[in-house]
Each structure stands twice: as C-alpha cells, then as structure tokens.
LOLUMNU-321878 format. One record per residue: x, y, z of N, C-alpha, C in turn. Coordinates in steps of 0.001 Angstrom, whole numbers, padded with zeros to 6 digits, always signed. Last residue first. Layout:
<nodes>
XYZXYZXYZ;...
</nodes>
This chain:
<nodes>
+043336-291649+132130+044018-291138+130940+043032-290339+130092;+043771-292031+135675+042903-291794+134504+043734-291261+133337;+045291-292085+137905+045664-293040+136838+044803-292881+135597;+044161-290423+139752+045365-289938+139062+045823-290858+137952;+042195-291997+140891+041785-290973+139918+042980-290472+139112;+043801-293382+142692+043195-294098+141567+042776-293110+140476;+044551-291475+144526+045600-292287+143907+045093-293099+142721;+042055-290415+145402+042951-289622+144564+044024-290439+143851;+039060-292269+145105+040351-292156+145770+041342-291426+144868;+035853-291233+145429+036883-291495+144416+038235-291265+145077;+033634-292812+147805+034564-291753+147398+035440-292202+146242;+032009-294672+148910+031623-294145+147599+032524-293038+147108;+032768-295966+151097+031954-294770+151333+031450-294175+150021;+034448-297818+150052+033104-298260+150392+032177-297113+150789;+036725-296211+149891+036137-296745+148659+034682-297137+148928;+037198-295880+152610+036830-294715+151806+036229-295132+150467;+037849-298543+153301+036684-297888+153894+036234-296695+153067;+040184-298915+151806+039015-299759+151538+037747-299134+152109;+041902-297019+152943+041522-296899+151535+040274-297720+151230;+042233-298000+155548+041596-296706+155324+041113-296542+153901;+043366-300617+154683+042302-300421+155671+041531-299135+155426;+044419-302424+152003+044218-301049+152442+043068-300890+153407;+044530-304896+150993+045769-304407+151598+045606-302995+152148;+041922-307337+151350+042403-306028+150923+043657-305617+151686;+041503-310415+150158+041909-309748+151395+042561-308430+151004;+039008-312186+148514+039971-311092+148413+040228-310479+149780;+037874-314703+149188+038016-314291+147783+039071-313196+147630;+039303-316960+151474+038678-315649+151287+038925-315189+149852;+040777-319174+151941+039379-319403+151571+038597-318095+151376;+043236-318507+152866+043182-319065+151512+041748-319318+151039;+042765-317744+155527+043044-316713+154518+042893-317233+153085;+042271-319186+157788+041350-319376+156660+041597-318385+155518;+043317-319067+160392+043918-319965+159408+043071-320196+158175;+042678-317300+162327+041760-318432+162161+042277-319441+161134;+044660-315439+161881+044672-316177+163144+043793-317420+163060;+043801-314392+159432+045072-315124+159505+045149-315981+160770;+041436-313183+160263+041396-314198+159199+042665-315050+159244;+042495-311329+162080+041584-312379+162545+041501-313529+161543;+043946-309677+160398+044661-310421+161453+043802-311578+161962;+041815-308628+158963+042801-309446+158255+043587-310286+159262;+040601-307191+161013+039855-308266+160349+040806-309208+159616;+042634-305336+161641+042172-306299+162643+041429-307469+162009;+042984-303848+159162+044063-304622+159779+043600-305675+160760;+040731-304021+156450+041016-303542+157798+041995-304449+158507;+038563-306353+154704+039461-305202+154761+039648-304743+156190;+037540-308941+152605+037861-308574+153983+038865-307429+153960;+035046-310302+150681+036101-309290+150689+036306-308840+152134;+033744-313085+148997+034061-312476+150293+035241-311517+150158;+031073-314421+147285+032296-313637+147116+032559-312908+148426;+029736-317475+148819+029676-316153+148193+031048-315536+148002;+029817-319706+150277+030081-319900+148844+030091-318562+148115;+031472-319730+153466+030425-319230+152571+030802-319462+151107;+033644-320322+154997+032801-321433+154543+031722-321000+153554;+034681-317822+155647+035493-318747+154844+034644-319868+154252;+032648-316880+157267+032950-316165+156016+033734-317089+155085;+032899-318713+159388+031651-318634+158622+031868-317944+157279;+035444-318111+160362+035180-319447+159816+033927-319440+158944;+034957-315517+161273+035997-315757+160268+035764-317103+159580;+033067-316043+163269+032664-315291+162078+033673-315495+160943;+034653-317396+165103+033480-318062+164533+033050-317380+163242;+036491-315369+165749+036962-316594+165103+035802-317359+164448;+034814-313506+167008+035516-313128+165775+035990-314365+165016;+033970-315095+169233+033019-314476+168307+033654-314141+166968;+036357-315862+170600+035508-316854+169944+034544-316253+168919;+037885-314090+172068+038228-314302+170657+037192-315111+169888;+038020-313640+174768+037072-312836+173992+037294-312978+172482;+039978-315128+176008+038605-315247+176520+037555-314545+175661;+042356-314299+174457+041700-315603+174282+040271-315676+174835;+042627-311207+172911+042647-311910+174192+041792-313174+174092;+042097-310283+170410+043511-310504+170745+043656-311281+172059;+039447-309684+170243+039863-311030+169820+041323-311325+170115;+037236-308191+171564+038668-308025+171835+039343-309372+171535;+034913-308480+168774+035253-308271+170175+036755-308096+170324;+034598-308680+166096+033385-308752+166906+033648-308515+168391;+036536-306436+163904+036282-307645+164705+035028-307534+165561;+036239-305104+160588+036158-304895+162031+035792-306145+162805;+034588-305688+157739+035600-304783+158264+035353-304579+159758;+033540-307547+154994+033791-307561+156440+034900-306598+156799;+031086-308348+152714+032150-307382+153006+032309-307334+154518;+029923-310834+150543+030219-310463+151925+031318-309409+151949;+027367-312202+148512+028506-311282+148619+028669-310887+150084;+025501-314084+149060+026117-314124+147729+027366-313262+147684;+025001-315953+152104+025276-314708+151380+025852-314966+149996;+024507-317983+153859+023694-317926+152640+023951-316690+151782;+026311-317532+155970+026309-318816+155251+025591-318743+153903;+025570-315205+157252+026732-315191+156351+026735-316414+155431;+023481-316089+158838+023232-315034+157848+024337-315020+156798;+024791-317925+160469+023711-318390+159591+023431-317380+158488;+026494-316217+161894+027061-317236+161000+026015-317739+160013;+024670-314711+163445+025516-314045+162451+026039-315058+161421;+023561-316790+165045+022717-315921+164213+023524-315267+163092;+025816-317816+166365+025018-318683+165489+024160-317853+164530;+026618-315539+167789+027533-316180+166832+026753-317041+165847;+024401-315171+169439+024713-314167+168405+025638-314761+167347;+024704-317368+171101+023475-317239+170298+023695-316251+169149;+027272-316832+172310+027062-317997+171430+025799-317906+170567;+028062-313218+172193+027778-314498+172832+027459-315598+171838;+030829-311096+171316+029456-311535+171108+029276-312931+171715;+032816-309416+173821+032677-310312+172670+031189-310630+172502;+032652-307677+175897+033948-307759+175220+033950-308739+174044;+030897-305480+177928+030773-306515+176891+032032-306505+176039;+031499-304981+181450+031546-304546+180051+031468-305732+179101;+029874-304112+184596+030555-305047+183686+030528-304500+182251;+028283-302704+186317+029730-302607+186524+030525-303560+185624;+025645-303266+185639+026123-301895+185472+027643-301780+185576;+025145-306315+183761+025335-305586+185020+025976-304218+184784;+022800-306994+181362+024211-306624+181502+024371-305817+182791;+020307-307800+180512+020840-308398+181752+022326-308088+181943;+019568-306837+178105+018699-306517+179237+019224-307033+180553;+020755-309589+176243+020353-308186+176281+019388-307961+177444;+022357-312124+178330+021507-311669+177225+021253-310172+177342;+025729-313201+179072+024428-312639+179462+023668-312208+178200;+028377-315071+180309+027515-314841+179147+026163-314335+179639;+031593-314119+181634+030241-314650+181789+029463-314355+180514;+035130-314716+182168+033987-314173+181435+032672-314871+181774;+037524-313806+184009+036569-314907+184132+035271-314455+183458;+040775-312849+182649+039389-312581+183057+038577-313870+183189;+043333-312841+181808+043046-313643+183002+041601-313491+183475;+043467-311052+179791+043663-312454+179424+043340-313386+180583;+040978-308538+179923+042198-309135+180472+042269-310593+180058;+038956-305885+180101+039582-306745+179093+040921-307260+179603;+036834-306224+183046+037814-305495+182226+038397-306441+181178;+034754-307719+183940+034941-306405+184570+035930-305545+183791;+032889-309129+181187+033888-309222+182266+034023-307827+182847;+030855-311054+178879+031163-309888+179701+032252-310200+180725;+029589-311741+175821+030592-312237+176768+031065-311025+177558;+026062-311657+175047+027392-311065+175128+028288-311825+176098;+023260-311590+172736+023915-311995+173979+025400-311660+173892;+022580-310310+170482+021480-310598+171419+022015-311134+172745;+023979-307788+168334+024140-308899+169290+022929-309052+170207;+022004-307011+165399+022832-306609+166527+022975-307794+167486;+021263-306529+162032+021454-307513+163099+022442-307007+164142;+019008-305382+159991+020077-304814+160809+020225-305716+162027;+017906-305888+156729+018077-306501+158050+019239-305824+158765;+016070-303470+155048+017408-304041+155224+017471-304634+156626;+013860-301997+154294+013715-303444+154489+015077-304150+154466;+014017-299318+154404+014531-299942+153175+014399-301469+153210;+013037-298786+156936+012336-298214+155781+012748-298892+154473;+015002-300062+158500+013607-300536+158534+012846-300054+157312;+017196-298457+157950+017226-299878+157594+015804-300442+157528;+016366-296015+159044+016649-296125+157611+016655-297562+157128;+016191-296593+161784+014982-296198+161041+015176-296398+159538;+018903-297149+162226+017893-298163+162561+016594-297869+161808;+020010-294681+161534+020339-295872+160735+019317-296983+160985;+018981-293081+163586+018667-292763+162187+018916-293962+161283;+020184-294242+165802+018720-294275+165679+018297-294008+164238;+022842-293573+165245+022446-294989+165280+020931-295124+165133;+022685-290801+165563+023025-291358+164247+022587-292817+164175;+022167-290712+168287+021146-290213+167354+021400-290725+165941;+024610-291735+169256+023362-292471+169491+022269-292025+168530;+026962-290396+169194+026557-291068+167952+025252-291859+168116;+027681-289426+171626+027328-288432+170607+026948-289062+169266;+028381-291723+173010+027141-291048+173359+026690-290090+172264;+029652-294590+172031+029801-293169+171728+028462-292461+171935;+031026-297171+174179+030026-296645+173256+030238-295144+173095;+032082-300054+175868+032469-298945+175016+031281-298478+174180;+030318-300888+178893+030793-301191+177537+031128-299912+176772;+029367-300940+181429+030504-300044+181167+031091-300279+179773;+025987-301486+180555+027023-301521+181582+028110-300509+181299;+023903-301101+178833+025121-301704+178268+026271-301740+179271;+020421-301380+178495+021521-301072+179396+022765-301797+178883;+018770-300291+175525+019282-301385+176348+020368-300855+177283;+017749-298413+173714+017425-298295+175149+017795-299510+175979;+018693-298342+171241+017474-299144+171427+017099-299258+172910;+021022-297013+171601+019975-296326+170831+018640-297056+170927;+022456-299013+172805+022045-297876+173634+020931-297088+172936;+022896-300518+170525+022051-301085+171582+021584-299997+172551;+024594-298748+169154+023301-299113+168572+022359-299700+169623;+026736-298722+170886+026091-297444+170575+024706-297716+169991;+027417-301351+170745+026818-300875+171993+026265-299456+171873;+028650-301874+168351+027306-302429+168559+026622-301806+169771;+031253-300955+168482+030252-300077+167868+028817-300592+168072;+032764-303048+169544+032391-301931+170397+031287-301072+169814;+031287-305881+167740+032384-305110+168322+031865-303978+169189;+028829-305621+165080+029393-306202+166293+030508-305329+166823;+026246-305805+162804+027085-304888+163574+027513-305556+164880;+025361-306517+159553+025674-307117+160853+026602-306160+161587;+022929-305819+157267+024093-305234+157947+024213-305897+159314;+021645-307118+154227+021824-307267+155671+023056-306507+156135;+021580-306242+151658+020362-306871+152180+020411-306989+153702;+022931-303097+150373+022995-304416+151013+021611-304947+151375;+022526-300564+149325+023156-301574+148482+023072-302985+149049;+021741-298531+150955+021011-298668+149687+021537-299803+148817;+023573-298749+153046+022133-298960+153309+021330-299184+152033;+026136-297982+152353+025754-299382+152160+024257-299640+152344;+026291-295299+153065+026391-295657+151653+025890-297076+151391;+026072-295481+155872+025083-294716+155099+025106-295125+153627;+028354-296979+156504+027024-297499+156826+025962-296802+155976;+030350-295182+155641+030244-296516+155037+028842-297080+155258;+030011-293018+157335+029767-292824+155901+029625-294158+155176;+030667-294274+159842+029372-293642+159593+029053-293546+158105;+032931-295426+160870+032265-296108+159761+030906-295500+159403;+033958-294105+163024+034903-294489+161966+034199-295006+160718;+031800-293875+164745+032246-292670+164030+033220-292987+162904;+031613-296303+166027+030638-296005+164975+031153-294857+164112;+034564-298050+167021+033793-296811+166926+032824-296755+165749;+035813-300682+167140+035475-299900+168330+034427-298822+168109;+034593-303511+165195+035588-302558+165657+035023-301667+166743;+032456-304146+162371+032807-304257+163775+033855-303233+164140;+030199-305222+159988+030978-304087+160474+031201-304223+161966;+029420-306867+157153+029737-307115+158568+030661-305987+159023;+026902-307088+154770+028031-306292+155260+028205-306550+156744;+025741-309156+152257+025837-308999+153711+027086-308189+154053;+023538-309549+149709+024781-308864+150047+024749-308586+151553;+022103-312481+148155+022058-311381+149122+023457-310864+149497;+023547-311064+145114+022654-310981+146272+022418-312371+146878;+026621-309882+144032+025704-311017+143987+024855-310966+145266;+027073-306447+143101+027185-307535+144092+026171-308645+143831;+027992-304275+141390+027434-305526+140854+027509-306675+141859;+028862-301971+142827+028066-301828+141599+027381-303117+141149;+030273-302570+145161+029408-301394+145127+028460-301361+143938;+031676-304955+144611+030888-304802+145834+029860-303692+145710;+033000-304318+142214+031969-305361+142225+031071-305235+143457;+034789-302426+143168+033778-302024+142178+032638-303033+142154;+036335-304080+144746+035509-303062+145394+034458-302493+144442;+037521-305724+142747+036698-306304+143817+035790-305264+144468;+038890-303842+141111+037867-304734+140547+036945-305292+141629;+040706-302625+142883+039684-301818+142203+038540-302706+141713;+042308-304851+143580+041562-304111+144599+040405-303329+143953;+043410-305476+141081+042573-306462+141775+041706-305784+142830;+044924-303186+140596+043829-303531+139692+042858-304501+140369;+046828-303349+142639+045899-302223+142600+044687-302556+141736;+048154-305689+141757+047489-305654+143056+046447-304534+143096;+049200-304923+139236+048231-306028+139316+047471-306038+140651;+049217-301291+139009+049853-302599+139057+048784-303669+139225;+047750-298942+136713+047785-299613+138008+048596-300896+137901;+049724-296594+134732+048777-297711+134869+048799-298231+136300;+050961-294286+132259+050715-294702+133641+049635-295775+133693;+052534-291937+130473+052320-293375+130453+052174-293884+131879;+052979-289271+131401+051845-289592+130521+051509-291084+130532;+053595-287882+134454+054060-288915+133522+052876-289417+132706;+052424-286133+136187+053547-285625+135389+054060-286631+134363;+050554-287405+137688+050087-286323+136812+051180-285788+135890;+052168-289108+139191+051264-289672+138176+050802-288614+137184;+053355-287312+140974+054180-287972+139944+053299-288510+138821;+051023-286540+142534+051901-285579+141839+052693-286193+140711;+049933-289028+143543+049177-288126+142663+050098-287228+141847;+051785-290538+144914+050535-291185+144497+049730-290346+143518;+053949-288998+145602+054220-290257+144896+052959-290948+144402;+052739-286816+146929+053533-286598+145718+053696-287878+144913;+049327-287702+147881+050728-287415+148140+051488-287251+146822;+046487-288029+148835+046954-287239+147688+048385-286776+147959;+045370-291199+149796+046212-290056+150144+046686-289328+148881;+044183-293489+149076+043288-292440+149585+044063-291201+150018;+046214-295214+148425+045449-294612+147318+044501-293512+147768;+047737-296691+150084+047960-295241+150133+047125-294505+149083;+046975-299298+149576+046914-298829+150954+047141-297341+151110;+047628-299771+146930+046238-299436+147250+046118-298853+148657;+050077-299476+145109+049975-299276+146563+048564-298829+146929;+050953-299448+142569+050512-300750+143067+050319-300702+144583;+051176-297482+139811+050809-297445+141228+050261-298805+141628;+053661-296507+137563+052762-297596+137964+052461-297441+139455;+054826-294616+134843+054398-294611+136247+053417-295749+136492;+057733-294204+132810+056418-294827+133009+056112-294810+134502;+060136-292988+132973+059385-292789+131726+057940-293258+131880;+061818-291341+135802+061092-292415+135105+060418-291968+133810;+062884-289326+137293+063578-290615+137348+062952-291667+136443;+061275-287168+137335+062428-287108+136410+063186-288438+136364;+059518-287618+139400+059068-287928+138032+060227-287948+137042;+060985-286588+141552+060684-288028+141478+060334-288429+140051;+060971-283900+140827+062254-284594+141011+062056-286108+140950;+058248-283353+140838+058987-283260+139570+060328-283983+139661;+057696-283585+143565+057065-284515+142621+057810-284521+141288;+059154-281363+144485+059518-282715+144929+058948-283757+143965;+057654-279326+143291+059071-279491+142927+059563-280897+143307;+055050-279671+144527+055265-279787+143077+056724-280056+142700;+054090-281706+147244+054767-280487+146802+055277-280664+145361;+052414-283270+148844+052287-283301+147387+052889-282034+146776;+052887-283555+151490+052306-282271+151085+052013-282220+149588;+054204-285921+151708+052813-285892+152179+052115-284584+151816;+056668-285005+150503+055928-286169+150008+054461-286088+150418;+057782-282966+151956+057155-282618+150673+056354-283773+150088;+059162-284032+154005+057792-283597+154296+057037-283250+153020;+061069-286892+153559+060831-285540+153046+059379-285150+153316;+060883-289360+154403+061988-288619+155003+061913-287162+154550;+058958-290582+152911+058494-289675+153962+059622-289117+154822;+060300-292349+151234+059750-291109+150676+059402-290096+151758;+063172-294124+151924+061875-293721+152469+061400-292350+151972;+065056-294647+148862+064937-294543+150323+063593-293915+150690;+064063-296783+146147+064416-295477+146682+064261-295479+148206;+065371-299617+144893+064333-299167+145819+064799-297850+146409;+065903-300963+141636+066359-300157+142768+065142-299780+143605;+066702-303642+139470+065747-303027+140398+066473-302147+141399;+066890-304779+136018+067454-304459+137328+066478-303624+138154;+065772-305034+133541+065574-306125+134486+066144-305865+135866;+068259-303123+131894+066946-303778+131818+066862-304978+132760;+070275-301400+134395+070134-302094+133118+068752-302763+133083;+070873-298257+135927+070136-299528+135889+070101-300096+134479;+071973-295761+135916+072896-296881+135688+072188-298240+135618;+069887-294099+136615+070391-294019+135236+071326-295183+134903;+069636-294776+139351+068551-295056+138399+069066-295080+136966;+072056-293854+140425+071667-295263+140580+070618-295635+139537;+071860-291099+139744+072934-291937+139179+072578-293416+139260;+069650-290294+141253+069597-290205+139791+070650-291105+139155;+070558-290607+143855+069427-291421+143392+069392-291447+141866;+072600-288654+143814+072892-290053+144123+071809-290980+143610;+071291-286221+143248+072253-286779+142289+072525-288259+142537;+067752-286380+144258+069128-285890+144255+070031-286655+143315;+065654-288669+146164+065880-287642+145133+067349-287232+145183;+065820-290511+148123+064887-290812+147038+064967-289789+145914;+069102-291589+149212+067985-290649+149218+067033-291029+148098;+070953-293538+148879+070813-292978+150226+069623-292031+150350;+069672-296318+146888+070368-295039+147046+070090-294450+148434;+069885-299585+146640+069215-298645+147523+070034-297364+147640;+069204-302325+144435+070040-301174+144776+069235-300180+145611;+069111-305637+144743+068197-304487+144774+069017-303308+145283;+070149-308556+142951+070463-307345+143711+069313-306343+143641;+068094-311526+143213+068939-310592+142468+069163-309352+143324;+065972-313009+144223+067241-313676+143899+068088-312815+142953;+063686-311991+145192+063873-311906+143736+065102-312662+143251;+064056-312451+147917+062870-312989+147250+063041-313034+145732;+066429-311052+148415+066363-312498+148664+065198-313133+147917;+065596-308459+147812+066680-309062+147026+066689-310586+147194;+063760-308033+149865+063272-308120+148482+064317-308779+147588;+065548-307844+152007+064554-308932+151969+064029-309129+150548;+066964-305532+151329+067681-306801+151507+066727-307989+151402;+064878-303648+151331+065642-303894+150107+066377-305231+150181;+064160-303755+154026+063189-304145+153003+063901-304473+151696;+066390-302712+155309+065994-304106+155563+065009-304637+154527;+066317-300023+154101+067411-300967+153835+067019-302417+154148;+064561-298004+154583+064058-299141+153812+065139-300175+153505;+064601-296619+157884+065217-296813+156569+064628-298045+155897;+063774-296161+160406+062737-296265+159387+063316-296312+157970;+065955-295776+161982+065176-296997+162238+064061-297200+161205;+066797-293208+161188+067564-294384+160796+066759-295672+160916;+065002-290782+159814+064999-291598+161037+065621-292936+160655;+064946-287621+158519+065599-288922+158393+065619-289616+159755;+061658-286140+158350+063069-286127+158732+063633-287539+158635;+058906-286197+157897+059740-285279+157131+061184-285179+157567;+057817-288188+159634+057395-286776+159678+058420-285825+159071;+058039-290916+159745+059211-290127+160151+058962-288617+160174;+056212-293339+160144+055846-291918+160109+057020-291059+160585;+056644-296269+158027+056421-295568+159287+056014-294119+159083;+057808-295812+154882+057836-296774+155984+057689-295975+157273;+056946-295599+151400+057209-294994+152704+057339-296130+153707;+058528-296224+148174+057590-296510+149259+057894-295613+150455;+059319-297243+144881+059252-296157+145865+058191-296476+146906;+061501-298568+142393+060452-298776+143386+060498-297661+144425;+062183-298661+139291+062446-297677+140337+061291-297795+141338;+063474-300959+136943+062504-300666+138004+063017-299670+139044;+063372-301171+133642+064333-300785+134676+063516-300220+135833;+062000-304006+131873+061939-302647+132407+063069-302424+133397;+061693-306522+130763+062920-305776+130498+062869-304332+130931;+059643-308116+131430+059437-307257+130258+060656-306387+129949;+060523-309204+133807+060441-310067+132616+060290-309266+131328;+060132-306968+135454+061490-307497+135236+061511-308332+133955;+057345-306798+135413+058145-305696+134850+059580-306133+134580;+056682-309198+136711+056205-308947+135347+057054-307870+134680;+057793-308768+139239+058342-309824+138374+057914-309645+136919;+056133-306653+140166+057582-306471+140043+058178-307501+139091;+053579-307860+140177+053847-306678+139346+055340-306514+139106;+054002-310007+142016+053539-310249+140637+053814-309074+139702;+054918-308652+144469+055823-309434+143618+055296-309706+142207;+053218-307423+146227+053715-306614+145105+054542-307417+144107;+052752-309299+148182+051617-308864+147362+052070-308081+146130;+055255-309446+149448+054765-310593+148661+053646-310173+147705;+055197-307026+150832+056200-307246+149782+055738-308372+148860;+053142-307470+152625+053009-306390+151646+054023-306512+150516;+054188-309641+154153+052946-309768+153382+052856-308718+152277;+056385-309989+155799+056619-309541+154422+055378-309621+153533;+057244-309093+158930+056089-309618+158186+056186-309084+156768;+059714-308185+159710+059025-309138+160586+057834-309791+159897;+062813-307495+158352+061383-307496+158062+060710-308586+158898;+065207-306326+160828+064779-307206+159740+063267-307106+159537;+065974-304973+163110+066578-304593+161842+066232-305479+160662;+064320-306033+165103+065781-306271+165159+066434-306025+163800;+061678-305810+162927+062091-306257+164255+063568-306626+164217;+059119-303971+161202+060512-304409+161340+060771-304852+162770;+056287-304108+159085+056831-304083+160440+058247-304629+160458;+056307-302170+156024+056318-303454+156734+056791-303284+158177;+055408-300658+153625+055356-300192+155012+055219-301412+155928;+055500-300799+150904+056426-301637+151655+056513-301167+153108;+053676-300417+148375+053438-300220+149804+054289-301225+150567;+054966-298650+145487+054589-299871+146204+054291-299507+147659;+055072-297145+142533+054721-296822+143932+054197-298103+144573;+057531-297336+140242+056455-298155+140811+056223-297742+142265;+058674-296124+137310+058506-295733+138709+057307-296490+139260;+060717-297461+134957+059342-297533+135463+059321-297228+136962;+062391-296812+132113+062526-296620+133561+061106-296509+134122;+062395-299294+129539+061870-298061+130119+062154-298019+131622;+063114-301693+128401+064181-300731+128681+063698-299408+129273;+059795-302236+127638+061161-302664+127332+062152-301514+127492;+057204-301309+127821+058016-301360+129033+059483-301690+128789;+054413-299885+126716+055727-300261+126194+056704-300189+127370;+051284-301125+128025+052377-300155+127990+053639-300742+127366;+049364-303017+128377+049231-302153+127203+050416-301206+127016;+049701-304267+130782+050064-305025+129577+050024-304171+128305;+048587-302446+132521+050039-302606+132502+050504-303298+131222;+045963-300507+131024+046446-301687+131729+047958-301806+131555;+044596-297231+131590+045368-298178+130786+045767-299371+131655;+041333-296214+132350+042661-296520+132873+043338-297522+131955;+038708-294095+132626+039510-294785+131613+040932-294972+132145;+035546-293814+133892+036951-293912+134304+037727-294727+133279;
</nodes>
C-alpha cells in the first residue's frame, strides 16, 4: 500500500477537498458534542497554515437523499468558525453554481463547509456524475473521516479516484497506524476485549483475531451465547440461538491455538434492565430461569482486570453490561479503569466503549480512541476499507 503524506503535497493556494466526519449530535440547533470536530482540527489548521483554500465536506444524520432542515450543517459551520476564530462559509448546496462560486472566491487560508452531502442520494450510491461535480471543486483530495472509510461513497471513493493529488489527514493516518500495529506488530501479550449485545456483529473479528491474540475476553450480552454453548443455564439473558454453533467452534479453535478464552464466572442479575432494579450476584450454574444477566460480577471483574493489567497490547470494543444504568455499570467501569492503568498500547473502538471510557474519566490514559465504530471493526476483520484503498497512489 503506497500512500502519500499530507506534508508531501504542494498545498499553497490549492483548493483542497477535505472529507471530514462532522456527523455531530445537535441539540436546540447547536452542536451538543464537538468531539469529531476537535479531532479534525489538526488537519484543518495545518492546511490553513500552508495557505490552502479549504473545501470541507461531511454528512450529518441520515436524510436519505432529501433536504432535511434539521440535518443542515449550519450549526457545525458556526461552531467550527468559533473554534478557528475565522469565518467558515456555508453554501446552500454541496454542488452547483452556488457552491462553485463560494469555493472559487476562497482566498488562501479561508474555509468553506459544503452543505450535507447526503442531501443527495448520489452520495451513498457513489454516482459518477455527482462525484465529478464534487471533484471539480478541488485540486487536492484529503480524507480525514475514518468513521466513513468502510463506505464506498462518492466523497470517500469517487472523488479520490478523480483527483491525482491525494492523502490521508492526520486523524486518518493515526487510525491506520494504530490498527496496522494491532494486526501486524502487536506487543505481546495481546488481549482483545469484546462486548456488546450480539455475537453476530463480531463474528468475523473473533475469527480473524484467533490467530493474532493471546487472550480473548468476552462480556456483555454476547457472553451468554458462549455460556449457552457451554451448556450453562442463562435465564432470560440476551443470547443468539442461531450463533451457539459458531460459539462452540470458537471455543474449540481457541483451545487448539492455546488462546485463553475468558468468559464471565459470575453475574449481576435482575428481572429487567431498570435504574430502579434490585440486583443480585450469582455464579455460573445458579442463574434463575426468570432472571437476566445485566453485568459481569465482582469475581469476573477481578479476573478480567488482572488479564488486562499485564497486556502488551489491548483492543476493546463493546461494554460488559448495561452500563448506562447505574446498577449495571460497575463491570464496564472497572474494565475501563484497568485498560487505563495498563502499561500496554490500548486501542478502544465503538461508540459504547468510547462512552464508557469518557464516563470513567480515563480518556487521556488510552493510547488511541478510534473515531470509527463500524470502520474499526471491519479493519479488525482484516478487510481493506474502500476509503483507505482509494488513497493509494
């Protein structure tokens, strides 16, 4: 894979199309969480300093190819202008004469943000004419939106293929470097922590990691499919009956490869997930038929934390329980603290895991927090992401 670096490109006075991920939550017409904007600032500021004329492009929400006023990027443009302490121009459309005029009138160091790309269905279809219209706005292409790198859309693949001078932004480069390290050069022992609701969401990841890790820790709802595969009664806990055979195959595969496969040994149970629940702690084999497991128990927390403590590399995707509710948060919070305290390289991906890291207040102690949930999982499956492949020269 041959990719040019941003520093290698001639940027002075060039119109630079930057695919960013500004899919931020909005509240009362304002940006409610600017994490994604903050992550893109190093690339944006570097291009401004180099005298480029910036054409930023992003989607927001799922307008499904039509103009939805509530999904306009106007609040994002206003917030970005405050952060940069300069004007950010916002044309009414991402293509057409209005957008072209705004872009052509930009002076070196000035910034415009195109209106929501997904107001056009052609964006998600990677339609050629739409991609050409976007590409006509720029001399250089930069992709700094790892969260959309697994999508072959017009702004992530079509435009990149039409502009010869192209490179990843600093955020995209960081994502690529960390995930490459996980898959190709991990410091041993390598511990993968997988949680969340469904085994089916992470089947390919588990299969790919079996040949790379020393330990796989499985928690959250997906643990109960594995415990069912080991013939434990799981009460009314979430599990996927049609994935039990897959779980058995993974259990056999881990044993054959001498990979530790750690599952919960005790659980926090209740009749339903509720903030007012009266939770109990039970061990495997003692889960009542009318109760469900909603968090890992204290013995499991200690076991998982001890394994993480000595890791050289950690990849974490998915919580250990219903951590949004206080009675069932302790398992995920304990693991977040253990990952933060580890001396190994730690990479955390997936919205819930990132939320847990932030809730635990340990984000500054994590080596890398990925901005792409789906993209990070597909990378860990061993797939080549189209948005990254399009940057090849």
